[in-house]
N, C-alpha and C positions, 0 to 999 in steps of 0.2 A: 431110780433115784441115784444109785451108785454110778450108773453110766453117765448121768448128767454131771456129777461131781468130777468124774474122770475127764469128761469133755471140757469142763471149765478149767480144770488144772492144766490140761494140754494147751488150751487157748492162752493161759497166762504164760506158760513156758515159751510158746511161739512168739508172743509179744515181746518178752524179754530178749529172746534170741534175735528178733528183728531189730529191736532197739540197739542191741550190742553191735550188730552188723552195720547199722547206719552210723553209729559212733566211730567204728573203726574206719569206715570209708571216709568220713569227714576228716578224721585225723590224717589219713593218708593224703588227701587232697590238700589240706592246709599245711602239711609238713614240708612242702616243697621249699628248699632253701632259696634265699634271695639271690638274684642274678648278680654277678660281678659285672660292672660296667665294661670291663675289658673284653668280655665274651660276647657282647652285643655287636651286631654288624653296624657299620656307620653309613651315614649319608651326608654329603655336603649340602650346605644351604642352597647352593646353585643347582643341585640335582633334585631338590624338592619340586613338586608340582607348583605352578605359578601361585596358586591359592595358598599353598604352604609357605612359600617365600613371603607372601603378603602378611600372613598370620604371624610369622616369625618377626617381621619388621614391626608389626603392631605391638608384639610382646616387648620388644626392645624400646619402643616409644612409650610404653605404659598405657596403650589404648588410644582411642576408645574401641571397644570390642563390640561386634555386631550381635553376639548371642548372650543372653542373660547368664548362662552357666559358665561363660568364659572367665577364667581367673579363680574358679572355685577349687577347693582342695580335692586333689586326686588321692584316693586311699591306697593305691597299689595293692589291692586285694589279690590280684593275679600273681603277685610276687615276681613279676618279670623284670622289674627295675631294681636297682640296688636298694637294700633296706635303709630307710631313713625314718626319722621321727614323723609322726602324723603332722600334717601341715606343711611339710617340706615341698611336696609336689603340688603343682597347680595345672589344670587342664585348659586347653584352648581349642576351639573348633576350627578345623580347616574346611572351608566351604567346598561343597561338591557341586559343580555345575549341573543344572537340571533337576536338582532335588529341592523340595520345599521344606524339608526338615534338616536337622543337623548332619545327617549322614554318619559315616563310620570313621572319617579321618580326624585325627587329633594331633596336637603337639602338647606334650607334657613337659613342663620345665620344673627344675628344682633349685632351691636356694632361698636365702633369707630376704633378698630384695627382688620382687617379681620382675621388675624391668631390667635387672642385671643378673639373670640366672647363672648359677654355676654350671648347669648342664641341662640340655633339652633332648627330647626323644620324639620321634615321629612314628605314628601308627596309622596304617591305612585300613586296618581291619578291626577297629574298635577294641583295642587292647589285647588282641590275640598274639601280636608280635610287635616288637619295637626295634627301631634303628636309632643309634645315637647321632645327633646332628652335630656336625663339625663345621666351624666357620672357615677354616683354612684347609687346603689339600694336604 
């Protein structure tokens, strides 16, 4: 009986310790500071893949967009883009030839007027990295 109580007590302490470790890991991952736009690499519109240029032009025209999720809010959970209020960023799919699904390429734009964004970013690896899109060299 005494051994069973000690084992139950040990189990409780292990669960508490595991929970504490998970909490610390979560805080460390979430605590990453927002990226400064000046530190991101840049890409000219003309250097985007053809499909990226087409998507960028559709954004500027206000659509129509081929994918249902195009124009939806991008949460910036990865915190790789500069910190902004929720709803500032919107994501758009850049078609990948040969794929029947959306693929990994996206353009994320931010601003109050979706067809006239303040800034846009291109990712070819599904939000693992971004390059700021510039219109002029």
